[in-house]
C-alpha positions in Angstrom: -25.3 18.3 -2.9 -25.0 16.3 0.4 -22.2 14.0 -1.1 -20.3 17.2 -2.3 -20.5 18.6 1.2 -19.3 15.1 2.6 -16.5 14.9 0.3 -15.4 18.5 0.9 -15.6 18.1 4.8 -13.4 14.9 4.4 -10.9 16.5 1.9 -10.4 19.7 4.3 -9.8 17.3 7.2 -7.4 15.2 5.5 -5.6 18.4 3.9 -5.2 19.8 7.6 -3.8 16.4 8.6 -1.5 15.9 6.0 -0.3 19.6 6.4 0.4 19.2 9.9 1.9 15.5 9.3 5.9 15.2 9.9 5.8 12.4 6.9 3.7 14.5 4.5 1.3 11.7 4.8 -2.0 10.6 6.8 -1.4 8.6 9.7 -3.5 5.8 8.2 -1.5 5.5 5.0 1.9 5.7 7.2 0.9 2.7 8.9 -0.4 0.8 5.9 2.8 1.4 4.1 5.0 0.2 7.2 2.7 -3.0 7.2 3.0 -3.2 3.4 6.8 -2.9 3.5 7.0 -5.7 6.2 4.9 -8.1 4.2 7.0 -7.4 0.8 10.3 -8.1 2.9 8.7 -11.4 4.2 7.7 -12.3 0.7 11.0 -11.6 -0.6 12.7 -13.8 2.0 10.4 -16.6 1.0 10.8 -16.3 -2.4 14.5 -16.7 -2.2 14.4 -19.3 0.5 12.0 -21.4 -2.1 14.2 -20.4 -5.0 17.5 -21.8 -3.3 15.7 -25.1 -2.5 14.6 -25.5 -6.2 18.3 -25.3 -7.1 19.0 -29.0 -6.6 15.4 -30.5 -7.3 12.2 -30.2 -8.9 9.5 -28.1 -7.1 6.4 -30.0 -5.6 3.2 -28.6 -6.7 2.7 -27.1 -3.3 5.9 -25.3 -3.7 5.1 -23.9 -7.1 1.9 -22.5 -5.8 3.8 -21.1 -2.9 6.3 -19.4 -5.1 3.3 -18.0 -7.3 1.7 -16.7 -4.2 4.7 -14.8 -3.2 5.5 -13.5 -6.7 1.6 -12.3 -6.7 2.0 -10.7 -3.2 5.2 -8.7 -4.0 3.3 -7.3 -7.1 0.3 -6.0 -5.3 2.4 -5.0 -2.1 4.7 -2.9 -4.9 1.4 -1.5 -6.1 0.2 -0.5 -3.0 3.2 1.1 -2.0 3.5 3.4 -5.3 -0.1 4.4 -4.7 0.7 5.4 -1.1 4.0 7.2 -2.3 1.9 9.3 -4.7 -0.4 10.6 -1.8 2.4 12.2 0.3 3.7 15.5 -0.1 7.1 16.5 0.1 8.3 18.5 3.2 8.1 22.4 2.7 5.4 22.3 -0.1 2.6 24.8 0.0 -0.4 24.1 2.0 -2.5 23.9 -0.9 -0.5 20.9 -2.1 -1.7 19.2 1.1 -5.2 19.6 0.3 -4.6 18.5 -3.3 -3.1 15.3 -1.9 -6.0 15.2 0.4 -8.3 15.2 -2.5 -6.4 12.6 -4.4 -6.5 10.4 -1.1 -10.6 10.9 -0.8 -10.7 9.8 -4.4 -8.4 6.8 -4.8 -9.8 5.4 -1.4 -11.6 2.6 -3.1 -8.4 1.7 -5.2 -6.2 1.5 -1.7 -9.0 -0.8 0.0 -9.0 -3.0 -3.1 -5.2 -3.5 -3.2 -5.1 -3.8 0.8 -7.9 -6.5 0.5 -5.7 -8.2 -2.1 -2.7 -8.2 0.0 -4.8 -9.4 2.9 -5.8 -12.3 0.9 -2.0 -13.1 0.1 -1.1 -12.6 3.6 -3.8 -15.1 4.9 -2.7 -17.6 2.1 1.2 -17.4 2.9 
């Protein structure tokens, strides 16, 4: 019963924040999206630069590992961006939609944390 009340309070609080948000998303999700976008851009640039250097010679084992890490980083970043996008509301939607998105946000918090942790590992490695 206590857990139900706790989840309900979180949902109402997040729903209110989403309904008042200009982006249709929680501030924490907007910030995560910006950081993930930046990391995705950097990984794409790194991948392009490593691919162009492999054009004239065989890649070293370290370069091959770096290429695999950038590919993995891009995959996780894309998955996180997709998950964050699904938690947004569109401007002008009914307030109940904000609360529905808040419920999704509360329920998917563990998945988002897992993706963010995986992305953090790639960031540290790169």
